[in-house]
RODRENZA-129925 format. One record per residue (C-alpha): x, y, z; residue number from 1; residue in three letters. Coordinates in nm, 3 decimals. Each point is the difference from the previous one (the first is absolute). Layout:
[[X; Y; Z]; NUM; ALA]
...
// end
This chain:
[[-2.874; -1.256; -0.194]; 1; MET]
[[0.257; -0.285; -0.015]; 2; ASP]
[[0.335; 0.024; 0.226]; 3; VAL]
[[0.332; -0.201; -0.162]; 4; SER]
[[0.397; -0.033; 0.019]; 5; VAL]
[[0.176; -0.006; -0.314]; 6; VAL]
[[0.387; -0.112; -0.035]; 7; SER]
[[0.054; 0.217; -0.327]; 8; LYS]
[[-0.134; 0.387; -0.043]; 9; ILE]
[[-0.034; -0.156; -0.386]; 10; SER]
[[-0.295; -0.160; 0.103]; 11; GLU]
[[-0.183; 0.325; 0.108]; 12; ILE]
[[-0.099; 0.233; -0.319]; 13; ASP]
[[0.241; 0.288; 0.011]; 14; SER]
[[-0.236; 0.285; -0.080]; 15; THR]
[[-0.161; -0.123; 0.292]; 16; GLN]
[[0.235; 0.034; 0.235]; 17; TRP]
[[0.101; 0.249; -0.099]; 18; ASN]
[[-0.297; 0.257; -0.034]; 19; ALA]
[[0.041; -0.043; 0.380]; 20; LEU]
[[0.366; 0.180; 0.068]; 21; ILE]
[[0.001; 0.343; 0.076]; 22; PRO]
[[0.249; 0.251; -0.179]; 23; ASP]
[[0.111; -0.290; -0.235]; 24; ASN]
[[0.251; -0.149; 0.268]; 25; ASN]
[[0.201; -0.180; -0.253]; 26; PRO]
[[0.170; -0.234; 0.289]; 27; PHE]
[[-0.384; -0.076; 0.075]; 28; CYS]
[[-0.127; -0.059; -0.371]; 29; LYS]
[[-0.068; -0.369; -0.160]; 30; HIS]
[[0.273; 0.064; -0.193]; 31; GLU]
[[0.287; 0.050; 0.223]; 32; PHE]
[[-0.089; -0.316; 0.224]; 33; LEU]
[[-0.048; -0.206; -0.285]; 34; SER]
[[0.303; 0.096; -0.117]; 35; THR]
[[0.165; -0.067; 0.331]; 36; LEU]
[[-0.199; -0.332; -0.059]; 37; GLU]
[[0.104; -0.102; -0.361]; 38; ASP]
[[0.329; 0.027; 0.048]; 39; HIS]
[[0.045; -0.186; 0.331]; 40; ASN]
[[0.099; 0.288; 0.219]; 41; CYS]
[[-0.249; -0.112; 0.275]; 42; VAL]
[[-0.083; -0.368; 0.030]; 43; GLY]
[[0.134; -0.325; 0.225]; 44; GLU]
[[0.365; 0.090; -0.085]; 45; LYS]
[[-0.009; 0.364; 0.197]; 46; PHE]
[[-0.312; -0.038; 0.220]; 47; GLY]
[[-0.209; 0.135; -0.112]; 48; TRP]
[[-0.316; -0.153; -0.118]; 49; ILE]
[[-0.310; 0.134; -0.101]; 50; PRO]
[[-0.263; -0.037; 0.154]; 51; ARG]
[[-0.234; 0.364; -0.141]; 52; HIS]
[[-0.386; -0.025; 0.128]; 53; VAL]
[[-0.254; 0.094; -0.217]; 54; VAL]
[[-0.395; 0.113; 0.054]; 55; ILE]
[[-0.203; 0.005; -0.303]; 56; HIS]
[[-0.337; 0.090; -0.035]; 57; GLU]
[[-0.242; -0.151; -0.287]; 58; ASN]
[[0.367; -0.034; -0.159]; 59; ASP]
[[0.164; 0.334; 0.038]; 60; GLN]
[[0.234; 0.060; 0.198]; 61; LEU]
[[-0.122; 0.239; 0.299]; 62; ILE]
[[0.319; -0.050; 0.296]; 63; GLY]
[[0.382; -0.204; -0.020]; 64; ALA]
[[0.310; 0.004; 0.239]; 65; ALA]
[[0.270; -0.011; -0.097]; 66; ILE]
[[0.176; -0.306; 0.207]; 67; LEU]
[[0.285; -0.275; 0.034]; 68; TYR]
[[0.070; -0.306; 0.206]; 69; GLU]
[[0.318; 0.109; 0.129]; 70; LYS]
[[0.342; -0.259; 0.159]; 71; TYR]
[[0.222; 0.303; -0.018]; 72; ASN]
[[0.011; 0.367; 0.056]; 73; ASN]
[[0.249; 0.110; -0.252]; 74; TYR]
[[-0.137; 0.288; -0.256]; 75; GLY]
[[-0.288; 0.128; 0.299]; 76; GLU]
[[0.218; 0.292; 0.128]; 77; PHE]
[[-0.261; -0.076; 0.362]; 78; VAL]
[[0.322; -0.164; 0.247]; 79; PHE]
[[-0.142; -0.300; 0.173]; 80; ASP]
[[0.284; -0.154; 0.068]; 81; HIS]
[[-0.062; 0.094; 0.373]; 82; VAL]
[[-0.311; -0.218; -0.039]; 83; TRP]
[[0.111; -0.282; -0.176]; 84; HIS]
[[0.304; -0.043; 0.258]; 85; ASN]
[[-0.323; 0.019; 0.293]; 86; ALA]
[[-0.186; -0.313; -0.198]; 87; TYR]
[[0.304; -0.155; -0.028]; 88; GLU]
[[0.103; -0.013; 0.385]; 89; ARG]
[[-0.362; -0.110; 0.092]; 90; HIS]
[[0.006; -0.277; -0.221]; 91; GLY]
[[-0.299; 0.124; -0.265]; 92; LEU]
[[0.086; 0.080; -0.349]; 93; ASN]
[[-0.028; 0.355; -0.109]; 94; TYR]
[[-0.036; -0.168; -0.381]; 95; TYR]
[[-0.241; -0.029; -0.195]; 96; PRO]
[[-0.079; 0.374; 0.019]; 97; LYS]
[[-0.255; 0.192; -0.260]; 98; LEU]
[[0.069; 0.376; -0.113]; 99; THR]
[[-0.172; 0.233; -0.167]; 100; SER]
[[0.299; 0.190; -0.172]; 101; SER]
[[0.191; 0.020; -0.335]; 102; ILE]
[[0.272; -0.154; 0.005]; 103; PRO]
[[0.329; 0.171; 0.041]; 104; TYR]
[[-0.184; 0.318; -0.036]; 105; THR]
[[-0.023; 0.237; 0.294]; 106; PRO]
[[-0.231; 0.270; -0.191]; 107; ALA]
[[-0.334; 0.064; 0.156]; 108; SER]
[[-0.303; -0.143; -0.198]; 109; GLY]
[[-0.317; -0.152; 0.036]; 110; VAL]
[[-0.035; -0.334; 0.161]; 111; ARG]
[[-0.367; -0.049; 0.078]; 112; PHE]
[[-0.162; 0.077; -0.370]; 113; LEU]
[[-0.330; 0.128; 0.000]; 114; ALA]
[[-0.195; 0.256; -0.151]; 115; SER]
[[-0.027; 0.293; 0.237]; 116; LYS]
[[-0.337; 0.008; 0.091]; 117; ASN]
[[0.037; -0.353; 0.036]; 118; ASP]
[[0.258; -0.065; 0.240]; 119; GLU]
[[-0.200; 0.000; 0.319]; 120; ASN]
[[-0.204; -0.312; -0.140]; 121; ARG]
[[0.318; -0.177; -0.162]; 122; ILE]
[[0.300; 0.004; 0.231]; 123; PHE]
[[-0.143; -0.186; 0.287]; 124; PRO]
[[-0.090; -0.258; -0.295]; 125; MET]
[[0.384; 0.005; -0.043]; 126; LEU]
[[0.148; -0.044; 0.315]; 127; LEU]
[[-0.240; -0.249; 0.075]; 128; ASP]
[[0.127; -0.213; -0.268]; 129; ALA]
[[0.353; 0.112; 0.070]; 130; ILE]
[[-0.007; -0.118; 0.383]; 131; VAL]
[[-0.163; -0.345; -0.163]; 132; ASN]
[[0.279; -0.078; -0.237]; 133; ILE]
[[0.210; 0.091; 0.303]; 134; CYS]
[[-0.207; -0.292; 0.223]; 135; GLU]
[[0.027; -0.206; -0.261]; 136; LYS]
[[0.395; -0.048; -0.109]; 137; ILE]
[[0.034; 0.061; 0.384]; 138; ASN]
[[0.198; 0.400; -0.071]; 139; ALA]
[[0.119; 0.164; 0.230]; 140; SER]
[[-0.107; 0.329; -0.047]; 141; SER]
[[-0.128; 0.250; -0.301]; 142; PHE]
[[0.204; 0.301; -0.045]; 143; HIS]
[[-0.154; 0.289; -0.238]; 144; CYS]
[[0.343; 0.228; -0.104]; 145; LEU]
[[0.026; 0.319; -0.106]; 146; PHE]
[[-0.374; 0.065; -0.070]; 147; PRO]
[[-0.181; 0.326; -0.147]; 148; SER]
[[-0.327; -0.082; 0.136]; 149; ASN]
[[-0.234; -0.181; 0.238]; 150; GLY]
[[0.273; 0.046; 0.292]; 151; ILE]
[[-0.274; 0.090; 0.206]; 152; ASP]
[[-0.218; -0.321; -0.075]; 153; PHE]
[[0.279; -0.139; 0.096]; 154; LEU]
[[0.055; 0.102; 0.289]; 155; LYS]
[[-0.361; 0.024; 0.111]; 156; LYS]
[[-0.029; -0.336; -0.076]; 157; SER]
[[0.307; -0.126; 0.239]; 158; SER]
[[0.307; 0.034; -0.202]; 159; LEU]
[[0.318; 0.156; 0.192]; 160; PHE]
[[0.155; 0.292; -0.189]; 161; ILE]
[[0.401; 0.053; -0.058]; 162; ARG]
[[0.062; 0.318; -0.045]; 163; ASP]
[[0.312; 0.032; -0.228]; 164; ASP]
[[0.173; 0.310; -0.187]; 165; CYS]
[[0.126; -0.006; -0.344]; 166; GLN]
[[0.170; 0.381; -0.249]; 167; PHE]
[[-0.305; 0.172; -0.255]; 168; HIS]
[[0.049; 0.277; -0.205]; 169; TRP]
[[-0.260; 0.254; 0.023]; 170; ASN]
[[-0.122; 0.217; -0.320]; 171; ASN]
[[-0.099; 0.318; 0.125]; 172; ASP]
[[-0.029; 0.083; -0.378]; 173; ASN]
[[0.352; 0.094; -0.121]; 174; TYR]
[[0.002; 0.165; -0.297]; 175; ALA]
[[0.325; -0.142; -0.010]; 176; ASP]
[[0.305; -0.210; 0.151]; 177; PHE]
[[0.117; 0.355; 0.073]; 178; ASP]
[[-0.263; 0.120; 0.149]; 179; ALA]
[[-0.013; -0.357; 0.248]; 180; PHE]
[[0.386; 0.077; 0.040]; 181; LEU]
[[-0.092; 0.430; 0.103]; 182; ALA]
[[-0.279; -0.192; 0.279]; 183; ASN]
[[0.354; -0.162; 0.228]; 184; LEU]
[[0.157; 0.166; 0.214]; 185; LYS]
[[0.353; 0.112; -0.160]; 186; GLN]
[[0.214; -0.298; 0.100]; 187; LYS]
[[-0.227; -0.209; -0.150]; 188; LYS]
[[-0.056; 0.151; -0.298]; 189; ARG]
[[0.416; 0.083; 0.005]; 190; LYS]
[[0.050; -0.366; -0.004]; 191; ASN]
[[-0.240; -0.159; -0.248]; 192; ILE]
[[0.140; 0.256; -0.243]; 193; ARG]
[[0.290; -0.100; 0.039]; 194; GLN]
[[-0.039; -0.362; -0.029]; 195; GLU]
[[-0.213; 0.046; -0.312]; 196; ARG]
[[0.303; 0.216; -0.102]; 197; SER]
[[0.262; -0.321; 0.072]; 198; LYS]
[[-0.206; -0.241; -0.217]; 199; VAL]
[[-0.013; 0.208; -0.309]; 200; LYS]
[[0.361; 0.076; 0.035]; 201; LYS]
[[0.074; -0.368; -0.025]; 202; SER]
[[-0.106; -0.034; -0.302]; 203; GLY]
[[-0.319; -0.198; 0.081]; 204; VAL]
[[-0.289; 0.003; -0.230]; 205; ILE]
[[-0.356; -0.089; 0.136]; 206; ILE]
[[-0.287; -0.145; -0.229]; 207; ARG]
[[-0.297; 0.032; 0.103]; 208; GLN]
[[-0.258; -0.302; -0.168]; 209; LEU]
[[-0.241; -0.178; 0.050]; 210; ASP]
[[-0.250; -0.320; -0.107]; 211; GLY]
[[0.005; 0.119; -0.369]; 212; ASN]
[[0.249; 0.142; -0.035]; 213; SER]
[[0.302; -0.200; 0.225]; 214; ALA]
[[0.173; -0.318; -0.290]; 215; LYS]
[[0.069; -0.355; 0.099]; 216; GLU]
[[0.375; 0.109; 0.090]; 217; VAL]
[[-0.123; 0.294; 0.254]; 218; ASP]
[[-0.186; -0.295; 0.143]; 219; TRP]
[[0.253; -0.237; 0.037]; 220; GLN]
[[0.222; 0.277; 0.133]; 221; ASN]
[[-0.178; 0.047; 0.262]; 222; PHE]
[[-0.067; -0.327; 0.076]; 223; SER]
[[0.292; -0.076; 0.053]; 224; ASN]
[[0.130; 0.302; 0.260]; 225; PHE]
[[-0.328; -0.114; 0.216]; 226; TYR]
[[0.140; -0.322; -0.005]; 227; THR]
[[0.372; 0.119; 0.124]; 228; GLN]
[[-0.182; 0.217; 0.247]; 229; THR]
[[-0.175; -0.302; 0.158]; 230; PHE]
[[0.343; -0.226; 0.009]; 231; LEU]
[[0.189; 0.269; 0.098]; 232; GLU]
[[-0.219; 0.043; 0.349]; 233; LYS]
[[-0.048; -0.379; 0.030]; 234; SER]
[[-0.389; 0.059; -0.128]; 235; GLY]
[[-0.213; -0.228; -0.202]; 236; THR]
[[-0.068; 0.170; -0.307]; 237; PRO]
[[-0.331; -0.131; -0.112]; 238; THR]
[[-0.094; 0.203; -0.295]; 239; LEU]
[[0.110; -0.083; -0.374]; 240; ASN]
[[0.094; 0.102; -0.295]; 241; PHE]
[[-0.305; -0.155; -0.118]; 242; ASP]
[[-0.198; 0.177; 0.255]; 243; PHE]
[[0.113; 0.320; -0.088]; 244; PHE]
[[-0.003; -0.003; -0.382]; 245; LYS]
[[-0.348; -0.117; 0.042]; 246; SER]
[[-0.114; 0.257; 0.277]; 247; ILE]
[[0.056; 0.251; -0.265]; 248; ALA]
[[-0.138; -0.111; -0.263]; 249; LYS]
[[-0.341; -0.033; 0.256]; 250; SER]
[[0.012; 0.306; 0.161]; 251; MET]
[[0.212; 0.241; -0.234]; 252; PRO]
[[-0.110; 0.354; 0.057]; 253; GLU]
[[0.058; -0.153; 0.433]; 254; GLN]
[[0.341; -0.079; -0.019]; 255; VAL]
[[0.282; 0.246; -0.036]; 256; LEU]
[[0.342; -0.110; 0.020]; 257; LEU]
[[0.313; 0.230; -0.010]; 258; PHE]
[[0.303; -0.101; -0.121]; 259; LEU]
[[0.403; 0.147; 0.052]; 260; ALA]
[[0.262; 0.018; -0.249]; 261; ASP]
[[0.288; 0.015; -0.024]; 262; LEU]
[[0.226; 0.051; -0.250]; 263; ASN]
[[-0.213; -0.161; -0.224]; 264; GLY]
[[-0.083; -0.320; 0.250]; 265; GLU]
[[-0.293; -0.035; 0.213]; 266; CYS]
[[0.141; -0.003; 0.385]; 267; VAL]
[[-0.324; 0.046; 0.253]; 268; ALA]
[[-0.411; -0.067; -0.053]; 269; GLY]
[[-0.253; 0.162; 0.236]; 270; SER]
[[-0.310; -0.168; -0.061]; 271; LEU]
[[-0.326; 0.225; 0.079]; 272; MET]
[[-0.434; -0.047; -0.002]; 273; PHE]
[[-0.237; 0.213; 0.016]; 274; LYS]
[[-0.381; 0.039; 0.082]; 275; SER]
[[-0.247; 0.317; -0.097]; 276; ASP]
[[0.151; 0.169; 0.295]; 277; THR]
[[0.312; -0.198; 0.163]; 278; HIS]
[[0.365; -0.065; -0.112]; 279; LEU]
[[0.143; -0.328; 0.084]; 280; TYR]
[[0.350; -0.019; 0.023]; 281; GLY]
[[0.120; -0.397; 0.019]; 282; ARG]
[[0.319; -0.156; -0.115]; 283; HIS]
[[0.337; 0.159; -0.069]; 284; TRP]
[[0.358; -0.195; -0.072]; 285; GLY]
[[0.268; 0.100; -0.210]; 286; CYS]
[[0.324; -0.165; -0.112]; 287; SER]
[[0.225; 0.321; 0.034]; 288; GLU]
[[0.019; 0.222; 0.325]; 289; GLN]
[[-0.022; 0.346; -0.083]; 290; VAL]
[[-0.028; 0.261; 0.210]; 291; ASP]
[[-0.381; 0.111; 0.117]; 292; HIS]
[[-0.097; -0.165; -0.293]; 293; LEU]
[[-0.251; -0.231; 0.194]; 294; HIS]
[[-0.175; 0.350; 0.188]; 295; PHE]
[[-0.037; 0.157; -0.349]; 296; GLU]
[[-0.125; -0.318; -0.214]; 297; ALA]
[[-0.229; -0.070; 0.340]; 298; CYS]
[[-0.094; 0.304; 0.110]; 299; TYR]
[[0.101; 0.346; -0.159]; 300; TYR]
[[-0.141; -0.200; -0.379]; 301; GLN]
[[-0.327; -0.123; 0.203]; 302; GLY]
[[-0.095; 0.359; 0.173]; 303; ILE]
[[0.059; 0.192; -0.308]; 304; GLU]
[[-0.240; -0.265; -0.185]; 305; TYR]
[[-0.282; 0.016; 0.234]; 306; ALA]
[[0.013; 0.414; -0.014]; 307; ILE]
[[-0.042; -0.039; -0.361]; 308; LYS]
[[-0.241; -0.254; 0.016]; 309; HIS]
[[-0.167; 0.163; 0.277]; 310; LYS]
[[-0.013; -0.299; 0.238]; 311; LEU]
[[-0.075; 0.031; 0.327]; 312; GLN]
[[0.212; -0.262; 0.222]; 313; VAL]
[[0.359; -0.129; -0.066]; 314; PHE]
[[0.059; -0.283; 0.152]; 315; GLU]
[[0.364; -0.118; -0.021]; 316; PRO]
[[0.009; -0.351; 0.218]; 317; GLY]
[[0.044; -0.081; 0.337]; 318; ALA]
[[0.209; 0.100; 0.237]; 319; GLN]
[[0.350; 0.249; -0.054]; 320; GLY]
[[-0.034; 0.302; 0.261]; 321; GLU]
[[0.308; 0.195; -0.274]; 322; HIS]
[[-0.363; 0.063; -0.225]; 323; LYS]
[[-0.088; 0.242; 0.241]; 324; VAL]
[[0.282; 0.255; -0.155]; 325; ALA]
[[-0.082; -0.066; -0.323]; 326; ARG]
[[-0.445; 0.138; 0.081]; 327; GLY]
[[-0.138; -0.348; 0.138]; 328; PHE]
[[-0.218; 0.036; 0.302]; 329; VAL]
[[-0.089; -0.275; 0.251]; 330; PRO]
[[-0.333; -0.154; -0.048]; 331; THR]
[[-0.192; -0.228; 0.177]; 332; LEU]
[[-0.041; -0.361; -0.101]; 333; THR]
[[-0.221; -0.229; 0.154]; 334; GLN]
[[-0.088; -0.398; 0.036]; 335; SER]
[[-0.290; -0.206; 0.083]; 336; ALA]
[[0.050; -0.345; 0.159]; 337; HIS]
[[-0.192; -0.281; 0.154]; 338; TRP]
[[0.155; -0.266; 0.226]; 339; ILE]
[[-0.170; -0.333; 0.089]; 340; LYS]
[[0.171; -0.141; 0.272]; 341; ASP]
[[-0.214; 0.192; 0.298]; 342; GLU]
[[0.340; -0.002; 0.236]; 343; GLY]
[[0.191; 0.249; -0.225]; 344; PHE]
[[-0.274; 0.194; -0.073]; 345; LYS]
[[0.089; 0.210; 0.309]; 346; GLN]
[[0.328; 0.004; -0.054]; 347; PRO]
[[-0.009; 0.125; -0.397]; 348; ILE]
[[-0.238; 0.260; 0.111]; 349; LYS]
[[0.252; 0.145; 0.257]; 350; ASP]
[[0.299; -0.006; -0.233]; 351; PHE]
[[-0.198; 0.169; -0.247]; 352; CYS]
[[-0.100; 0.281; 0.234]; 353; LYS]
[[0.378; 0.006; 0.099]; 354; MET]
[[0.118; 0.015; -0.372]; 355; GLU]
[[-0.266; 0.239; -0.090]; 356; GLN]
[[0.077; 0.266; 0.277]; 357; GLU]
[[0.431; -0.069; -0.093]; 358; HIS]
[[-0.137; 0.082; -0.337]; 359; ILE]
[[-0.147; 0.357; 0.106]; 360; GLN]
[[0.313; 0.093; 0.164]; 361; LYS]
[[0.202; -0.098; -0.303]; 362; TYR]
[[-0.256; 0.239; -0.266]; 363; MET]
[[0.033; 0.271; 0.300]; 364; GLN]
[[0.432; -0.042; 0.000]; 365; GLN]
[[0.017; 0.010; -0.332]; 366; VAL]
[[-0.222; 0.332; -0.118]; 367; ASN]
[[0.235; 0.137; 0.176]; 368; THR]
[[0.208; -0.016; -0.275]; 369; HIS]
[[-0.272; 0.088; -0.263]; 370; ASN]
[[0.145; 0.190; -0.318]; 371; PRO]
[[-0.274; 0.225; -0.052]; 372; TYR]
[[0.027; 0.316; 0.057]; 373; LYS]
[[-0.364; 0.020; 0.110]; 374; ASN]
[[-0.034; -0.342; 0.111]; 375; PRO]
// end
C-alpha cells in the first residue's frame, strides 16, 4: 500500500478516480478538477495549490482526499476571518492551511474518497497523511468543507464541527411546475406566477443548452457575464473562457447553461451542473437588467429542469433568504476543522458551539416563513 501526495490531478488515473465518486458528482470528478488546474483557475496566483492525497494498493487507487494548500480563504464559503485575525493578534501565522474543498464551489460532495465498504480503513489513513502534511509545511489547520460523507468520522477524530445554512429545493415527485406551485401557499404561488409572467412579457427568450449544444459564442457570452459580475462586486474572477469551453467538452451531459436573449442579443446567463440526483446552480451574470430575470434563470428554470429529469435536490448556491419565498428551504450544511495549536483549540471549540446554537435558532426563525402549505 502506497500513500502519496500529487500536485497535479493529471498524475492520477481518471477512470480509477471517478470510480470512487458517488452520484456522479460533477465537481468531485477528475474532469472538473483537472480543468481547473489546466486552465490556471487554481495555483499560486489564487492561493489554491493542489496537494491531493492518494492511496494505491497493487497499483489500484483505493482512496484519495481532494486537498489544497491555502494562502487565503477566498472561494471557500466557510468564513474564518475571525480565526485568522485572532492568530495575527497573537503573533502567529494562520497561513498556510490545508483545505479539502472544491474551489469556489459551496456544493456538497465527497472530500475523502473510498469505496463504501472500505471507508473505515481508508479515512484514518487519509487524515493521518493530511496531519503529517500540516506538520511538514507548518500549516495552522486543516478544513474539510461541505462534505457529503465522513462527517461522523471527522467528529469522532476530534475535529471541530461548524454548522451553516443554505437554501435547497427538494423534489416531492412533482409532475410539473404547476404541481410544485400547488404545494405553495397562495401568496407565494401568485408571486412566482407574476414574476415569470413579467419576464415573458419583457420579450426575453430563454435558451437551455448543454455542453453538446452550446457554441463557442455562447461560452464567450457567459464568460463575459461571469467576469462582469465579479468585477462589479469587487471580487476576483478565477474562472475563464477556456475553462468554460473545456468543461463543456469534457462533461457535456453534466453542464447546463441557460442563456437569455432580448431583441436578438444575449443579455444574461446562468450556469448549472448536475449529478445523477442533484442539480447545482453555480454562476450568473447579465449585461442588461430585466426585472425578475435573475429568479427565472437561476431558480425557476432549474426547478423545471429538476422536475422534468426527476432530480431529487436543487442546490442553488450559498446564502440568500430571498430563495425561501421561491420554494427553497433552510438546509443544514457542515464543515470539520483540525487545529494544530493547543492554545487555540478550546477557544475555537467554544466558537463552533456558539455558532451551532446561532444557526439552529436562525433556521427555526426562517422556517416560520416556510412557503409550503404543509411544511
